[in-house]
N, C-alpha and C positions, 0 to 999 in steps of 0.2 A: 499340646495343651488341650484338655478336655473341652468339648463344646459346652456352652452355657446351659443348654437343656440337660445335659448329663450331670453337671454340677448341681443344678437346682433339684433334679429328680432324686439324686443320691441323698440330698439333705432331707427331702420329704419322706422318702422310703425308710430312712434310718430312724425316723421318729414316729411313734405311735401315739396319737392323741388320746389322752387319758391313761396312757401306759399299757394299752391293750393292742397287741400286734394283730389279733384277729386271725381267723382261719377261713380262707375263701374256699367255696365249693369249686372243685376243679372244673373249669369250663370245658364244654364239649369241643371236640376238634372238628372243623368243617371237612366235608367230603373232599377227597383229593381232586376229583374232577372239577368241583366248584372252584377250588383254589386255582387250578390251572387256567380255567376260563377267565377268572378274575384277573390273574396276572397278565394274560394275553390282552385283555381289554385295556388294562392300565398302560401297557407298552404301546398299543396302537394309538391311544389318546395322546401319550407323550410324543410319539413320533409325528403326529399330525399337528399338535399345538405348539411344539417347541418349548414346553414348560421345563423348568429346571428344578422343580421341587414337588414331591408328593407328600401331602398331609393326609395320613390315614387315621380316621376317627374310630377308635376301638382297638384294644389289644387282644382281648380274649385269651386264647391259649398261647398266642405268639406265633402260631404256625404260618399265618398269612404274612405277617411281618418278616419272618425268616425267608420265605419264598421271594418276596419282593426285594429284600436286601440283597439276595444273590442274583437277581435278574435285572435290576435297574442299571442302565448304561451310564458311565461317567459322562458329564459331571452331575447328573441328577442325584439329588439328596432325598432322604426319607426321614420324616418325622412321624412317629406314631404317638397319638395322644390317648392317654388313659386317665379317666377321672375316678379311679378306684384304687387307691394305694394298697389295700388289702389284697386285691386281685393281682396287682403287679408283684407284690412280695411272694405270693403263691407261685406265679409264673417263674420268678427267679429261682425258686427252690426246685422246679421241675425242668429247668433248662430252657424255658420259654423266652428268656432274654438273651440267649447266646448270640443273636444276630447283631446286638448293639456294638457299635464302634465309637467309643467316647471321643476319639480324636479323628474319626473318619466321617463318612457320608450318611450313616444311619444312627438314629438316636431315639430315645423314649422321652416324652414330656409327660410327667405324671403329677397330678395334684387333685384335690377335691374341688377346687375353685375354677369355674368356667372363666371368670374374669382374669384370673392369673394366667391361665393357658392362652387366652385371647391376647392379653397384653404382651406376654413373652414372645409369642409368634410375631407380633408387630415389631417389638424391640429388636428382634433378630433379623428384621428385614424380610420376613416371609409374609407375603400378601397374596390375595386371591388372584391377582392378574398373572403372576408368574408361577402359580401353583395349581396342581391338580388336587382338589379337596374332595375326598371320597370316603364313603363309609366302608368299613371292613365287613366282609361276608361272615366273619366269625359269629357264633352265637354270643349275644351280649345280654347282660342283666338288664331288664326293662328300665329300672331306675337310672342306671348309668346311661343307657341309650337315650333316654329323654334329655339328660343333661348334655350329652354329646350332640344331640340334634340342636339344642339351644346354642351350643358353642359353634357348630358349623354355620348356623344362621348368622351369628355374630361375625364370624371370620369372613364369610362370603359377602355379607351385606354392609360391612363398615366402609364408610368413605373417609378419605384423608383430605383435609382442607388446610392450605397454608394460611398463616396469619396475614391479614391485610398489610400492605406496605404503607409507609407514611405518605399520605396524600398532601401535596403542597397546597391544594385548594381547600383543605379542611382546616379551619381556623382552630377549632377546639376538639379534643377527644371527649367522650362521655365522662362525666364526673363519677368518681367511685368513692363510696362511703366505706370506711373500715369500721367494723362493729364487733363487739364482744360482750358476752355475759360473764361476769367475774365474781369470784368470792374473795373477800378480804383475806382469807386464810391461805390463798394460793401462794406457793413458793416461787421465787425467781420472777416476780412481777416486773422488775427492771428489765430483765432480758426480754420479756414479752413485749413491753412497750417500745423498747429499742428496735425491735424487729418489725415494727409497723412499716409497710412500704411507703417510701417517700412520694410515690406517684399518686396516692389517694388525696382527695380534696378535703376530707375531714375524717375524724376518728371519734367514735361514740363508745363509751364504756358504761354498761349498765351493771351496777353492783347489787349483789344479793344482800341487802341491808336496808334498814329504814331510812338511813341518811348516808350521804357520801362519806366513806370511811377514811381514816388517815392513810390507809394503804394507797389511796389515789395519788399520793405524792410521788409514787414510783413513775408516774407518767411524765415527769419532768425530763426524762431522757428520750421521749418520743420525738421523731423527726417532724411530726405534724402536731398541731394543737388538738388536744383531746377534750371532748365535752363529757362531763361526768353526770350520771343520773343514778338514782337509788330506788330499788323496788324489791321487797322480800320475794324470794323465789316461790315459796309455798308449795313445793313438791310438784310444780308444773313447769317443765322446761319449755314446752311449746309456748305457753302464755308469756314466759319471760323473753323468749326469742321474738315473739310478736311485738312486745313492748319495745324491745331493742330496735326492731325494724321500723316501728312507727316514729322513732326519733331520728331516723336517717333522712338525708335530703338529696343524696346523689342519684344519678341515673341508674347506677349499679350498686350492689352491696357485696362486699367481700368480708367474710367473718371467720374468726378463729377462736379457739378456746385458749385458756391461759397456759396450757401445757403443749401448745402447738407453735411451730415456727415455719414461715414460708422460706423455701430455698431461694437462692439468688435468681435462678431461672424464672421462678414463678413471679417474683417482683418485677422482673424485666418484661414479662409477657402480659401483665395485667392490662396496659393500655390497648394492645392489639386484640386481646381476648374480648374486651368490652366493646370493640368496634366491629365484630364479626357479624355480617348480615345473616338473619335467620336463626341465630343462636340466642336462646333465652337463659341458659345456665351452663356452667362449666364445672366438671368434676375433676379432682386431682388425686393421683395416687398418694397414699399416706403411709410413711414408713414409721412404724413403732420401734424406736431404738431400744435394742436389748441384745446382749447383756451390757453393752457399753455404747458410746456415741459413734463407734465405727461400724456397728452391726445393726441389722433390722430383722424382726420376725418375718418368717416366710411360711407358706404352706397352710392348708386348711382354712383359707379365708383370711389369714393374718396379713396378707399382701395380695393385691394392691390396695385393699381397704378403701375403695374409691369414695371420696367425700365431695358432695356438691356444695361448694363454698362461695361461688361467685354467681350472681344472678341479677337480672333486670329488676329494679325495684318496682317499676310500673310497666306492665305489658303494653305492647302496641295497641291493644284494644281497650286500654284504660283500666283493666283489672289489675289486682296486685297479688303476688304470691304470698303465702303465709305458711306457718308451721302448724302441724297437727301432732297429737299423741303426747301425753305428759312426760314420757321417758323415751329415749331414743327417737326424739322428735324427727319428723319428716317434712321436707319442704314440698308443698303442693301448689298448684295453680300456675306453674311456669308455662308460658306460651312460647313455642319455638323448640328447636333442637336442644338437647342436653349433650354437650360435647365433652370429650375427655382429653385433657392436656397431658400426654405421657412424658413430655420433656420438662414438666414442672411438678414439684411435689411439696408435700407438707411433712415436716418432721414432728413426730409425736413423742414427747419427752416424758410421758407419765411414769414409766418404769425407772427413769433416771432421777426425776425430781422428787418422787414420793416413795417412802418405804412401804413395806407390805401392809403395815397397820393402817397407814393413810389411804392406800388403795382399797383396802377392805372396807373402810368406813365409807368411801365414795360409792362403792358398789352396793353397800347396804342402803344408801340413799336412793340409788336407782331402783332397788327392789321395792322400797317403800313407795316411790312415785308410781310404780307399775301396779300398785294395789295388791301386791302379793302374787301376781301372775307370772313374774319373771324372777329367776334366781341366778345371780352371777357368781362366778368363782374365779380364783386365780390359780393357774397352774404353776408348778415350781420350775418347769423347764419348757422351752420352746425351740423349734428349729429356727435357725437364723443364718444369714449370709452377710458378708461384708457389704457395705454400701457401694464400694468400688465395683462389685460384681455387676450391678445394674447399669452403671455407666460404661463399663467395659464391654458388655454384651449388646449395647444399643448400637444399631446401625441404621435405624430409621431417621426420619426428619423430625428432630426434636422441637423444631420451631412451629410445627403445625398442630392441628387437633384431629382427633378421630371422632366421627359421628356414628355411634352404634345404631343399628336399625331397631326401631320399635320398642325401646326400653330405656329407662332412666336410671343410670347407675348412681350409687352414692347415697349417703344419708347425712343428716345434720349432726347427730351426736355420735 
């Protein structure tokens, strides 16, 4: 069976965003002597450190990858990371990917997204402790090299922290408010309210309306009592989120949109996530289901689509986070680390619950809220993989969180 990286990369390379395959400029081939010295340095480092994996950042012509693939002793494995699918397609046409063994020890991981590559490495159980993370001596495009540098920093600087166990001396866990900004016209509101986690202490629904609408009756299926408020949106999503936040009373806030559902793992992890010392917010991978409930969009930033949806309502220093920007609002003012919970996820149902016309109308609303500075579009096709792919390729500790260095992943909208 092919390695998950090969499956993922094949899907990314088979799809051209916007329908344009592109023509990459043929990369220069490194000097043979430089390649030999690089290979010898890698082998010496592996021999001294007992590492079982080489993560090579940069594909280039594929020459260095080919030499390493032939030289690495078993059981050492090789993953080459490329953040330029156009370049990888060009390398495939010129034989630069001939070293790949889809079912063996050498493979390519390719996407435009640093977060996707970072999370896939972790899911596959490839971490910095057991890996030699090294830059390729191949000539690399400066733009890709900058993103590869960011990815290497993410890979080598991320910490893994287990969830805290249940302390017998701890009488109560932090209280969690569930909150949402809703429109009366949203479809499947019963499913949304039914999916509210039972572990939350309260639920707040802020409706885009002058008064609480009849649609609020859908909350009767909620496992917890829902408090309903009404406030016209007025093309300012951040202001609406802040009004939502002001109505919450818990120690932490967990919020979702009407077309989102938490998976079972996320619900189970909420108490532990809210009890983690030093963590001020948590981001979750979001799967946009397409073309059916068993598949999700991947590649080109479509996954992991990290969303910061759980955070302390009041920081230890007494300040409070808030939302900024009228559209694609952003959470700011979090004190502490922003963790990523790879073993928990959000299901995004927008493409299943709404037809193309409804989605287009929603995007026009985003365009209007941005003041004309942003224009959204809907593609007719996307790369996708079965949801089972992500659970089958995971070999890391899904019960813990990852703490990325010096960056806050995820957005509110």
